[in-house]
C-alpha positions as MATLAB code, in Angstrom:
seq = 'XXXXXXXXXXXXXXXXXXXXXXXXXXXXXXXXXXXXXXXXXXXXXXXXXXXXXXXXXXXX';
ca = [
     -51.607   91.031  -26.834;
     -48.091   92.884  -26.798;
     -45.240   95.042  -28.572;
     -43.453   91.879  -28.540;
     -46.475   90.284  -30.387;
     -46.808   93.595  -33.373;
     -42.645   93.416  -34.239;
     -42.955   89.130  -35.007;
     -46.752   89.815  -37.229;
     -49.033   91.017  -34.511;
     -52.461   88.584  -34.022;
     -51.686   86.900  -37.449;
     -48.203   85.580  -36.357;
     -49.924   83.555  -33.652;
     -53.541   83.125  -34.777;
     -53.098   79.622  -35.564;
     -52.810   79.342  -31.207;
     -55.489   81.963  -30.373;
     -57.570   79.157  -32.494;
     -56.038   76.151  -30.647;
     -56.396   77.611  -27.413;
     -59.288   77.081  -25.474;
     -60.647   80.476  -24.727;
     -60.295   81.265  -28.892;
     -58.462   84.624  -27.376;
     -54.912   86.286  -26.665;
     -53.898   87.213  -23.625;
     -53.799   90.664  -22.209;
     -50.790   92.371  -20.383;
     -53.720   93.074  -18.236;
     -54.639   89.384  -17.356;
     -50.846   88.908  -16.512;
     -50.132   91.813  -14.556;
     -53.482   90.723  -11.832;
     -51.708   86.855  -11.447;
     -48.233   89.044  -10.051;
     -49.705   91.542   -8.352;
     -51.947   88.791   -6.398;
     -48.308   87.039   -5.719;
     -47.277   89.961   -4.529;
     -50.327   91.093   -1.799;
     -50.887   89.039    1.672;
     -53.416   87.152    0.423;
     -50.889   84.750   -1.412;
     -48.345   84.134    1.829;
     -49.848   80.149    1.916;
     -48.821   79.193   -1.772;
     -45.422   77.971   -1.717;
     -43.878   76.037   -5.053;
     -46.835   76.251   -7.793;
     -46.336   76.902  -11.014;
     -49.439   79.300  -11.999;
     -50.204   79.679  -15.767;
     -51.413   82.386  -17.769;
     -51.943   81.455  -21.167;
     -56.306   80.653  -21.140;
     -55.286   76.957  -21.177;
     -53.029   76.794  -24.365;
     -50.837   74.579  -22.653;
     -53.138   71.937  -21.545;
];
């Protein structure tokens, strides 16, 4: 849920995506940020060439 989502009608505009997702919730900016922060640390130093989908299962 970001300003971009709000600009297109808020949660009501993406309700169909939320209901179709396995987690039945929208993602929060912090959930994306924690992945980005992890990838920026040495803890991810052995990860190469991967596609990490941080989408709550929408793309399953």
